[in-house]
DONUKOL-875322 format. One record per residue (C-alpha): x, y, z; residue number from 1. Coordinates in pm, 1 decimal, always signed. Layout:
! DONUKOL-875322
((X, Y, Z), NUM)
...
! end
This chain:
! DONUKOL-875322
((+5.0, +3.4, -0.1), 1)
((+127.0, +345.4, -97.8), 2)
((+66.1, +627.3, +150.0), 3)
((+136.4, +966.3, -34.6), 4)
((+116.3, +1306.0, +86.3), 5)
((-162.5, +1375.2, -153.6), 6)
((-338.0, +1088.0, -22.7), 7)
((-297.4, +1234.9, +357.6), 8)
((-395.2, +1565.3, +231.6), 9)
((-702.9, +1440.3, +114.1), 10)
((-759.3, +1236.2, +454.5), 11)
((-743.0, +1558.9, +630.2), 12)
((-1016.7, +1734.9, +413.1), 13)
((-1235.8, +1427.6, +347.4), 14)
((-1129.0, +1070.0, +496.7), 15)
((-1393.2, +900.6, +261.7), 16)
((-1195.9, +1046.1, -49.7), 17)
((-870.7, +889.4, +78.6), 18)
((-1057.2, +548.0, +123.7), 19)
((-1223.9, +578.1, -235.7), 20)
((-869.2, +648.2, -384.3), 21)
((-739.5, +315.2, -261.8), 22)
((-1038.3, +93.1, -267.8), 23)
((-1292.0, +261.7, -503.7), 24)
((-1393.1, +156.8, -836.5), 25)
((-1182.6, +370.0, -1069.2), 26)
((-1470.9, +354.8, -1328.7), 27)
((-1707.2, +550.0, -1063.5), 28)
((-1457.8, +840.0, -1064.2), 29)
((-1569.2, +1173.4, -1243.7), 30)
((-1355.5, +1316.4, -1516.4), 31)
((-1103.5, +1564.7, -1383.7), 32)
((-1269.1, +1913.1, -1390.1), 33)
((-1130.1, +2177.1, -1613.4), 34)
((-1123.3, +2423.1, -1288.6), 35)
((-892.0, +2177.1, -1092.3), 36)
((-681.1, +2136.1, -1372.3), 37)
((-627.2, +2515.6, -1400.8), 38)
((-551.0, +2542.3, -1032.1), 39)
((-289.0, +2283.7, -1068.1), 40)
((-138.8, +2483.3, -1367.7), 41)
((-150.9, +2795.2, -1157.6), 42)
((+23.1, +2618.1, -862.2), 43)
((+299.3, +2519.2, -1121.0), 44)
((+327.5, +2859.4, -1238.9), 45)
((+343.2, +3012.3, -873.8), 46)
((+622.6, +2743.2, -783.4), 47)
((+827.4, +2886.7, -1071.4), 48)
((+786.6, +3228.0, -982.1), 49)
((+885.6, +3175.0, -622.1), 50)
((+1198.8, +2970.0, -744.7), 51)
((+1281.4, +3270.0, -975.1), 52)
((+1230.6, +3549.9, -704.2), 53)
((+1464.1, +3359.6, -471.7), 54)
((+1717.8, +3324.6, -738.9), 55)
((+1728.5, +2954.3, -675.6), 56)
((+1920.7, +2705.8, -923.2), 57)
((+1739.6, +2400.5, -827.9), 58)
((+1877.2, +2058.8, -937.9), 59)
((+1603.5, +1787.9, -1056.9), 60)
((+1585.6, +1412.9, -1071.3), 61)
((+1585.1, +1289.1, -1421.4), 62)
((+1277.5, +1053.4, -1358.1), 63)
((+949.0, +1229.5, -1325.7), 64)
((+763.3, +1138.2, -983.9), 65)
((+519.1, +917.9, -1187.9), 66)
((+805.0, +662.3, -1172.1), 67)
((+839.7, +728.3, -767.5), 68)
((+1085.2, +441.4, -706.8), 69)
((+1347.7, +559.8, -946.3), 70)
((+1275.9, +944.3, -871.0), 71)
((+1313.0, +870.4, -487.0), 72)
((+1667.0, +693.3, -554.6), 73)
((+1787.9, +992.1, -763.5), 74)
((+1664.1, +1240.6, -496.6), 75)
((+1845.9, +1101.0, -232.4), 76)
((+2161.7, +1082.2, -474.1), 77)
((+2131.1, +1453.9, -526.4), 78)
((+2114.5, +1492.0, -137.8), 79)
((+2432.1, +1286.8, -93.8), 80)
((+2605.6, +1505.1, -360.0), 81)
((+2530.3, +1792.8, -152.5), 82)
((+2334.3, +1993.2, -408.1), 83)
((+2200.5, +2346.4, -299.5), 84)
((+1823.9, +2280.3, -385.4), 85)
((+1614.5, +2006.4, -538.2), 86)
((+1277.8, +2041.8, -705.3), 87)
((+1077.5, +1779.3, -832.0), 88)
((+1198.7, +1532.3, -591.3), 89)
((+1039.3, +1263.2, -389.4), 90)
((+1120.7, +1079.5, -50.1), 91)
((+1001.0, +733.4, +72.8), 92)
((+1031.0, +535.0, +388.3), 93)
((+889.2, +192.1, +470.5), 94)
((+659.9, +108.6, +755.4), 95)
((+919.7, -26.7, +974.2), 96)
((+1138.5, +287.9, +926.1), 97)
((+812.0, +508.0, +1005.8), 98)
((+770.4, +315.8, +1337.9), 99)
((+1123.5, +315.2, +1437.7), 100)
((+1116.7, +698.4, +1495.6), 101)
((+833.6, +665.3, +1760.0), 102)
((+618.0, +363.9, +1777.5), 103)
((+273.6, +502.8, +1828.4), 104)
((-97.5, +407.1, +1847.4), 105)
((-117.7, +251.3, +1500.8), 106)
((+137.2, -16.0, +1599.0), 107)
((-76.3, -121.9, +1892.3), 108)
((-407.7, -130.2, +1704.0), 109)
((-261.9, -294.7, +1374.6), 110)
((-101.9, -597.2, +1522.2), 111)
((-321.8, -812.7, +1318.4), 112)
((-264.4, -621.1, +1004.0), 113)
((+122.6, -647.1, +995.8), 114)
((+129.2, -851.5, +656.5), 115)
((-32.0, -538.7, +490.5), 116)
((+148.9, -280.5, +685.1), 117)
((+490.9, -463.5, +613.9), 118)
((+430.6, -383.6, +239.8), 119)
((+300.7, -0.1, +309.1), 120)
((+531.7, +270.4, +176.0), 121)
((+480.1, +639.4, +255.8), 122)
((+610.9, +896.9, +16.1), 123)
((+662.4, +1263.8, +11.1), 124)
((+687.4, +1533.3, -270.4), 125)
((+790.4, +1846.9, -119.4), 126)
((+795.7, +2154.0, -364.2), 127)
((+1182.8, +2205.5, -278.1), 128)
((+1463.1, +2066.7, -69.9), 129)
((+1701.2, +2312.0, +44.3), 130)
((+2044.4, +2270.0, +157.3), 131)
((+2143.8, +2420.5, +510.2), 132)
((+2455.6, +2408.9, +727.1), 133)
((+2456.9, +2123.4, +988.1), 134)
((+2513.4, +1765.2, +1012.0), 135)
((+2324.8, +1478.2, +888.1), 136)
((+2411.2, +1120.0, +750.0), 137)
((+2507.7, +1291.0, +435.2), 138)
((+2803.8, +1508.1, +597.4), 139)
((+2837.5, +1852.8, +718.1), 140)
((+2498.7, +1959.2, +567.3), 141)
((+2133.6, +1896.6, +597.2), 142)
((+1801.8, +1973.2, +408.9), 143)
((+1472.5, +2133.5, +483.1), 144)
((+1145.0, +2076.3, +329.8), 145)
((+960.4, +2367.6, +138.7), 146)
((+610.2, +2347.4, +20.4), 147)
((+483.0, +2617.3, -222.5), 148)
((+99.9, +2678.9, -216.5), 149)
((-137.9, +2904.3, -392.2), 150)
((-348.2, +2946.1, -70.2), 151)
((-332.6, +3271.4, +107.7), 152)
((-334.4, +3115.3, +461.2), 153)
((-139.0, +2843.4, +618.0), 154)
((-454.2, +2606.6, +648.4), 155)
((-433.5, +2294.7, +888.2), 156)
((-388.6, +2047.5, +582.6), 157)
((-82.0, +2253.3, +473.9), 158)
((+87.9, +2230.7, +818.7), 159)
((-10.2, +1860.3, +825.3), 160)
((+189.6, +1771.8, +511.4), 161)
((+464.7, +2018.9, +593.7), 162)
((+516.8, +1807.3, +937.8), 163)
((+451.3, +1478.4, +729.8), 164)
((+743.9, +1601.1, +503.3), 165)
((+975.4, +1701.4, +798.9), 166)
((+934.7, +1348.2, +954.9), 167)
((+1008.3, +1141.0, +628.5), 168)
((+1311.6, +1366.4, +565.4), 169)
((+1419.3, +1309.6, +926.8), 170)
((+1438.1, +948.4, +888.3), 171)
((+1622.2, +953.4, +539.9), 172)
((+1889.1, +1221.6, +668.8), 173)
((+1878.9, +1092.3, +1045.7), 174)
((+1844.2, +1450.4, +1149.5), 175)
((+1525.0, +1643.3, +1217.8), 176)
((+1537.0, +1960.7, +997.9), 177)
((+1561.7, +2271.3, +1135.7), 178)
((+1229.7, +2368.4, +1014.2), 179)
((+956.3, +2300.0, +753.1), 180)
((+845.6, +2592.4, +561.9), 181)
((+530.1, +2704.3, +369.1), 182)
((+541.1, +2980.5, +85.4), 183)
((+196.8, +3101.1, +5.8), 184)
((+40.7, +3321.8, -249.2), 185)
((+178.7, +3644.5, -183.0), 186)
((+539.4, +3470.5, -154.1), 187)
((+498.9, +3516.6, +232.4), 188)
((+663.6, +3225.1, +431.6), 189)
((+524.7, +3041.7, +737.1), 190)
((+729.8, +2820.5, +948.4), 191)
((+585.4, +2519.3, +1119.0), 192)
((+589.8, +2449.7, +1469.9), 193)
((+741.4, +2093.7, +1435.3), 194)
((+765.7, +2029.6, +1816.4), 195)
((+352.2, +2036.8, +1814.8), 196)
((+320.5, +1953.1, +1433.8), 197)
((+516.3, +1628.0, +1420.5), 198)
((+294.9, +1487.3, +1719.4), 199)
((-35.1, +1577.3, +1555.8), 200)
((+60.4, +1474.9, +1222.0), 201)
((+156.7, +1113.5, +1351.6), 202)
((-167.5, +1084.1, +1520.5), 203)
((-330.0, +1169.7, +1182.9), 204)
((-128.2, +921.0, +994.4), 205)
((-209.0, +641.1, +1250.0), 206)
((-591.7, +728.9, +1217.3), 207)
((-558.4, +695.7, +826.0), 208)
((-345.9, +370.5, +854.6), 209)
((-593.0, +219.3, +1096.5), 210)
((-896.0, +330.5, +848.9), 211)
((-717.3, +167.1, +532.3), 212)
((-584.6, -128.5, +693.2), 213)
((-925.5, -221.6, +848.9), 214)
((-1100.3, -109.8, +550.1), 215)
((-1359.0, +88.1, +728.6), 216)
((-1540.6, +291.3, +457.7), 217)
((-1640.3, +630.6, +619.2), 218)
((-1988.1, +750.1, +582.4), 219)
((-2091.9, +962.1, +307.8), 220)
((-2163.9, +1343.9, +366.4), 221)
((-2233.2, +1571.9, +83.5), 222)
((-2103.9, +1922.3, +125.2), 223)
((-2158.0, +2084.2, -200.1), 224)
((-1877.6, +2384.5, -158.2), 225)
((-1623.1, +2108.0, -19.3), 226)
((-1724.8, +1847.8, -253.9), 227)
((-1776.5, +2035.5, -581.3), 228)
((-1428.4, +1959.5, -738.7), 229)
((-1388.0, +1613.3, -614.6), 230)
((-1371.3, +1323.1, -866.8), 231)
((-1589.0, +1110.4, -639.1), 232)
((-1874.2, +1353.3, -609.0), 233)
((-2100.2, +1192.4, -853.7), 234)
((-2051.5, +860.3, -686.8), 235)
((-2094.8, +969.9, -329.4), 236)
((-2403.5, +1152.5, -450.7), 237)
((-2540.9, +852.4, -573.8), 238)
((-2468.3, +678.9, -242.3), 239)
((-2639.7, +962.9, -52.3), 240)
((-2950.0, +927.9, -266.6), 241)
((-2981.4, +579.0, -226.6), 242)
((-2980.6, +579.4, +143.8), 243)
((-3179.2, +898.5, +183.1), 244)
((-2882.3, +1065.0, +360.5), 245)
((-2945.6, +1367.7, +558.7), 246)
((-2668.7, +1569.8, +422.3), 247)
((-2892.1, +1609.0, +103.2), 248)
((-3122.2, +1824.1, +305.8), 249)
((-3030.9, +2205.5, +281.9), 250)
((-2941.1, +2332.5, +639.1), 251)
((-2813.3, +2025.4, +781.1), 252)
((-2439.7, +2074.2, +852.2), 253)
((-2201.6, +1829.8, +994.4), 254)
((-2266.0, +1965.4, +1337.1), 255)
((-2637.2, +1941.8, +1313.1), 256)
((-2598.9, +1585.3, +1170.8), 257)
((-2411.2, +1479.8, +1484.8), 258)
((-2689.2, +1608.1, +1695.6), 259)
((-2960.6, +1445.1, +1471.2), 260)
((-2773.9, +1131.1, +1510.8), 261)
((-2760.7, +1154.7, +1902.2), 262)
((-3145.8, +1143.9, +1863.4), 263)
((-3143.7, +839.0, +1628.8), 264)
((-3221.1, +1029.9, +1315.4), 265)
((-2999.1, +878.9, +1064.3), 266)
((-3202.2, +932.5, +724.2), 267)
((-3478.9, +1143.8, +574.7), 268)
((-3739.7, +888.8, +690.4), 269)
((-3639.6, +902.7, +1023.4), 270)
((-3632.7, +1272.7, +1025.3), 271)
((-3990.8, +1275.7, +910.4), 272)
((-4106.4, +1065.9, +1184.2), 273)
((-3927.2, +1234.9, +1479.4), 274)
((-4148.8, +1492.5, +1665.7), 275)
((-4139.3, +1842.4, +1658.1), 276)
((-4057.4, +1875.5, +2033.6), 277)
((-3773.4, +1642.8, +2040.6), 278)
((-3604.8, +1813.5, +1758.1), 279)
((-3674.1, +2157.5, +1920.9), 280)
((-3497.9, +2024.9, +2246.5), 281)
((-3167.5, +1978.1, +2041.3), 282)
((-3172.9, +2211.6, +1764.3), 283)
((-3377.0, +2500.8, +1892.2), 284)
((-3742.0, +2584.8, +1769.9), 285)
((-3648.4, +2787.1, +1459.3), 286)
((-3383.5, +2526.6, +1314.5), 287)
((-3617.1, +2239.0, +1409.1), 288)
((-3918.0, +2399.5, +1230.3), 289)
((-3713.3, +2465.8, +921.7), 290)
((-3574.9, +2121.0, +894.6), 291)
((-3948.6, +2006.2, +930.8), 292)
((-4079.0, +2223.2, +661.0), 293)
((-3789.5, +2138.9, +445.5), 294)
((-3854.0, +1757.5, +468.8), 295)
((-4243.2, +1832.4, +423.4), 296)
((-4140.5, +2025.0, +89.9), 297)
((-3917.3, +1764.6, -40.1), 298)
((-4160.4, +1470.3, +39.1), 299)
((-4446.3, +1636.2, -118.5), 300)
((-4256.4, +1798.0, -391.4), 301)
((-4418.1, +2145.9, -346.3), 302)
((-4295.6, +2481.3, -238.8), 303)
((-4408.2, +2607.3, +109.3), 304)
((-4418.6, +2968.6, +263.6), 305)
((-4183.1, +2978.9, +547.7), 306)
((-4352.7, +2978.7, +874.9), 307)
((-4187.0, +3281.6, +978.3), 308)
((-4294.4, +3515.1, +689.5), 309)
((-4551.6, +3756.0, +730.1), 310)
((-4741.2, +3733.8, +369.8), 311)
((-4983.9, +3997.0, +469.5), 312)
((-4753.9, +4289.6, +612.9), 313)
((-4439.9, +4264.5, +405.6), 314)
((-4374.7, +4492.8, +102.6), 315)
((-4395.7, +4282.5, -201.0), 316)
((-4086.7, +4222.0, -436.6), 317)
((-4021.4, +4541.8, -631.0), 318)
((-4171.6, +4543.4, -977.9), 319)
((-4131.7, +4810.9, -1262.8), 320)
((-4211.9, +4858.0, -1623.8), 321)
((-3833.8, +4845.3, -1691.0), 322)
((-3627.3, +4554.3, -1496.3), 323)
((-3269.1, +4490.1, -1508.9), 324)
((-3118.6, +4150.1, -1432.9), 325)
((-2760.5, +4149.3, -1341.8), 326)
((-2489.4, +3868.2, -1311.9), 327)
((-2105.0, +3872.9, -1299.4), 328)
((-1846.9, +3651.6, -1417.1), 329)
((-1496.0, +3696.0, -1237.1), 330)
((-1152.3, +3558.0, -1213.4), 331)
((-1104.7, +3514.7, -845.4), 332)
((-714.3, +3447.2, -856.9), 333)
((-652.1, +3745.9, -1085.6), 334)
((-935.1, +3952.6, -885.6), 335)
((-1079.6, +4043.0, -1203.7), 336)
((-1461.5, +4096.2, -1306.8), 337)
((-1438.6, +4028.2, -1666.5), 338)
((-1814.3, +4029.1, -1740.6), 339)
((-2099.3, +4233.4, -1632.5), 340)
((-2408.2, +4103.5, -1797.9), 341)
((-2746.1, +4271.0, -1773.4), 342)
((-3083.7, +4140.3, -1902.9), 343)
((-3305.9, +4428.9, -1984.5), 344)
((-3686.8, +4345.1, -1948.1), 345)
((-3953.0, +4590.7, -2090.6), 346)
((-4266.8, +4488.8, -1944.0), 347)
((-4479.5, +4748.3, -2116.4), 348)
((-4350.7, +4671.5, -2467.4), 349)
((-4304.0, +4296.5, -2393.4), 350)
((-3926.1, +4293.8, -2496.5), 351)
((-3622.0, +4194.0, -2331.8), 352)
((-3261.6, +4226.0, -2439.3), 353)
((-2893.4, +4094.3, -2309.1), 354)
((-2647.6, +4364.6, -2274.0), 355)
((-2282.2, +4222.4, -2218.5), 356)
((-1998.4, +4429.6, -2103.7), 357)
((-1701.7, +4199.3, -2150.3), 358)
((-1334.2, +4282.5, -2073.3), 359)
((-1146.8, +4102.9, -2370.7), 360)
((-817.5, +4167.7, -2187.8), 361)
((-755.5, +4213.6, -1796.7), 362)
((-679.4, +4574.2, -1858.1), 363)
((-1035.6, +4637.9, -1962.2), 364)
((-1212.0, +4586.6, -1639.9), 365)
((-1226.5, +4958.4, -1554.6), 366)
((-1357.0, +5032.7, -1914.0), 367)
((-1644.4, +4784.3, -1873.4), 368)
((-1738.1, +4911.2, -1518.3), 369)
((-1795.6, +5252.2, -1676.1), 370)
((-1998.5, +5122.3, -1961.6), 371)
((-2208.0, +4943.3, -1682.9), 372)
((-2234.8, +5265.3, -1505.9), 373)
((-2351.6, +5453.3, -1815.7), 374)
((-2595.1, +5170.8, -1925.9), 375)
((-2765.1, +5141.5, -1569.2), 376)
((-2799.8, +5556.9, -1566.1), 377)
((-3008.8, +5526.7, -1875.1), 378)
((-3287.3, +5359.4, -1646.2), 379)
((-3269.7, +5517.0, -1311.3), 380)
((-3614.7, +5408.6, -1198.9), 381)
((-3535.9, +5023.6, -1279.9), 382)
((-3467.0, +4778.8, -1004.1), 383)
((-3163.7, +4581.9, -1064.8), 384)
((-3220.8, +4209.6, -964.2), 385)
((-2930.1, +3963.2, -885.5), 386)
((-2878.9, +3644.1, -706.2), 387)
((-2642.7, +3634.7, -384.5), 388)
((-2422.3, +3928.7, -228.1), 389)
((-2127.9, +3908.7, -474.2), 390)
((-2313.8, +4178.2, -711.5), 391)
((-2329.0, +4426.5, -426.3), 392)
((-1987.5, +4356.3, -301.3), 393)
((-1845.1, +4360.1, -656.7), 394)
((-2005.5, +4736.4, -700.6), 395)
((-1857.0, +4854.5, -390.6), 396)
((-1505.4, +4709.0, -496.1), 397)
((-1509.8, +4851.7, -847.7), 398)
((-1655.0, +5186.5, -711.4), 399)
((-1365.2, +5215.9, -485.4), 400)
((-1095.5, +5090.4, -731.8), 401)
((-1202.8, +5315.6, -1012.9), 402)
((-1287.6, +5622.0, -792.0), 403)
((-1665.5, +5629.9, -887.4), 404)
((-1845.0, +5918.5, -728.7), 405)
((-1981.4, +5797.6, -376.4), 406)
((-2351.4, +5930.3, -465.0), 407)
((-2323.3, +5734.3, -779.2), 408)
((-2211.2, +5420.6, -591.5), 409)
((-2505.1, +5460.5, -343.4), 410)
((-2771.6, +5524.1, -599.5), 411)
((-2665.8, +5186.3, -777.9), 412)
((-2665.6, +5004.7, -454.2), 413)
((-3015.3, +5120.8, -360.6), 414)
((-3167.4, +4978.8, -648.6), 415)
((-3027.1, +4642.5, -596.8), 416)
((-3286.2, +4357.0, -530.2), 417)
((-3109.3, +4024.9, -402.0), 418)
((-3343.7, +3751.9, -472.2), 419)
((-3122.0, +3515.2, -264.4), 420)
((-3225.5, +3704.4, +27.7), 421)
((-3586.1, +3696.5, -69.3), 422)
((-3578.8, +3321.3, -116.4), 423)
((-3431.0, +3255.5, +205.6), 424)
((-3675.8, +3459.5, +398.8), 425)
((-4006.6, +3351.4, +187.2), 426)
((-4009.6, +3014.4, +56.2), 427)
((-3885.5, +2644.5, +137.1), 428)
((-3809.4, +2484.3, -191.0), 429)
((-3838.9, +2092.4, -253.6), 430)
((-3466.3, +2106.5, -357.6), 431)
((-3111.1, +1996.0, -224.6), 432)
((-2951.4, +2318.5, -280.0), 433)
((-3056.3, +2653.9, -299.7), 434)
((-2813.9, +2773.6, -587.5), 435)
((-2976.7, +2959.2, -853.4), 436)
((-2927.4, +2671.4, -1072.7), 437)
((-3079.2, +2429.9, -865.2), 438)
((-3386.4, +2657.8, -806.1), 439)
((-3424.4, +2745.1, -1180.2), 440)
((-3385.5, +2380.0, -1288.6), 441)
((-3668.1, +2304.4, -1039.4), 442)
((-3871.0, +2567.5, -1225.7), 443)
((-3800.7, +2414.3, -1566.0), 444)
((-3523.8, +2656.1, -1691.3), 445)
((-3219.3, +2501.1, -1831.3), 446)
((-2893.1, +2649.3, -1934.0), 447)
((-2796.5, +2595.1, -2299.3), 448)
((-2438.0, +2507.7, -2195.1), 449)
((-2495.2, +2195.5, -2006.5), 450)
((-2155.5, +2178.5, -1891.1), 451)
((-2154.3, +2570.3, -1790.6), 452)
((-2076.1, +2652.4, -1421.5), 453)
((-1888.7, +2967.2, -1258.6), 454)
((-1584.4, +2752.0, -1244.5), 455)
((-1604.9, +2660.4, -1608.2), 456)
((-1679.6, +3010.4, -1724.2), 457)
((-1332.7, +3106.5, -1547.6), 458)
((-1156.7, +2824.0, -1736.6), 459)
((-1305.9, +2957.1, -2049.6), 460)
((-1193.4, +3300.9, -2003.4), 461)
((-853.0, +3159.5, -1912.2), 462)
((-847.6, +2996.6, -2229.4), 463)
((-964.7, +3299.1, -2426.7), 464)
((-666.0, +3491.1, -2290.2), 465)
((-427.6, +3243.7, -2416.8), 466)
((-583.7, +3139.4, -2742.4), 467)
((-793.2, +3430.9, -2833.9), 468)
((-1061.9, +3180.0, -2962.5), 469)
((-1397.7, +3384.9, -2990.9), 470)
((-1581.2, +3056.8, -2973.3), 471)
((-1477.5, +3075.4, -2591.9), 472)
((-1624.8, +3434.4, -2543.1), 473)
((-1948.1, +3306.4, -2690.7), 474)
((-1976.4, +3022.4, -2447.0), 475)
((-1926.7, +3266.3, -2159.4), 476)
((-2172.3, +3523.5, -2296.3), 477)
((-2434.3, +3229.5, -2343.8), 478)
((-2374.0, +3107.2, -1990.5), 479)
((-2405.6, +3455.1, -1831.0), 480)
((-2692.1, +3558.5, -2038.1), 481)
((-2876.9, +3234.8, -1885.1), 482)
((-2777.0, +3339.4, -1542.8), 483)
((-2966.1, +3638.9, -1603.5), 484)
((-3250.7, +3485.4, -1760.1), 485)
((-3256.1, +3225.4, -1456.2), 486)
((-3280.7, +3520.2, -1219.9), 487)
((-3565.7, +3685.5, -1421.9), 488)
((-3744.8, +3336.9, -1412.7), 489)
((-3703.1, +3322.8, -1041.3), 490)
((-3828.6, +3672.5, -967.8), 491)
((-4139.1, +3619.1, -1183.7), 492)
((-4195.1, +3278.6, -994.1), 493)
((-4150.8, +3427.5, -654.5), 494)
((-4386.7, +3729.4, -727.9), 495)
((-4656.2, +3507.9, -859.3), 496)
((-4632.0, +3246.9, -591.6), 497)
((-4620.7, +3480.0, -302.6), 498)
((-4927.4, +3674.6, -432.5), 499)
((-5122.1, +3348.8, -475.8), 500)
((-5033.1, +3254.6, -129.4), 501)
((-5129.0, +3601.4, +20.6), 502)
((-5459.4, +3573.4, -147.4), 503)
((-5524.7, +3235.0, -23.5), 504)
((-5418.1, +3345.0, +333.0), 505)
((-5667.8, +3652.9, +299.6), 506)
((-5972.8, +3422.0, +207.7), 507)
! end
């Protein structure tokens, strides 16, 4: 069994993913998403930039990391030669070597799995190995591991892997490295507290080994933000659907799931049966009532007015002869908003037209911002509908960046109508997710680009900047226009549904 740092990183984020990487059926894996491949390319570019900024001249093993046995051999040979810096190298130790440093809990709990563990190899692939003065098995020098990541903060999983690299390096050079270093997005360096980090890391490795050796498959839990880029998402979602897993219910977080399990609630059916009173005792009145309504909506496949929403006395969603529906496409890594899309709906003349303010280069963001300002100024009485807080936050960011007059910024912000806010305050939908796409699909609206998503739009734009293939821009425009039209669909549905419910309430 091969335990890599990549496998351990996944274990820290999702133990089920690590289990599936070892024991899962490869045919059940989803294809790698373009956005994930893009992130990997950007990480490689970031690493090259860090190396250049520090004027490093690294040596590299001839064998790639795919041939890990030869690569690890060549990496040690470079260390024996005392080269100043190594890139693209890998290190390995067997399980006996791992335990020789500090026999731990895994040795006690896995005595009946020694045949499997005897064949286990642990591998590390630090971004860099940098030579330092000191003493080691190699001579009067030693090495420290350096990991280069695109993240902005030293996440727990980054620290775990940095400690893992330090431990494997310590076994090989017979000297604990002076430090283990992280270099993040802004080239800022962080040193890991190895005195604490090594202990926590070994505990995590032991837990991972126990899970794999005993083949204890972790329970599925669907967390859309965390799971969205995982190659096993489709498979896990099927498992969750087949078992009516509670993580498919909006509002059930891992912590709430623990509370529900303590009540003997393990699936949707048992949540239906449990009394409101017992739920309230554990989750509180508001959360318990919301979950009960959510289950009722899903089981009946019909929307419900939220119990705490006042249909009669609340002002209705704004409507106007002219309405604007607004959606943004953005490149988060470059901090650039490259498309400001607006659907203009004229309800008097029964016409609608999509207007796209597209930055064909990164330098054109300011230009499209001004074009957007000029356009919305033509319709000063038109409400601007959008879905989520991102549009409002972006208006504030662009206004500050491009010195937009304060009054003009305030006037635009005052016209914004966030339909996500309205959804979460008014209606319980029979859906697994309250994303715009999930709600619009339930209403019968579908995007023309079936592979389209916010992440995919970023990939298309990234490819456009490289290839200048206008077909990519057309894909982005089509996807953004459908986002705007989906927002319009949602607004119309909400307005009609709430009005119907209000009339029924008054009868």
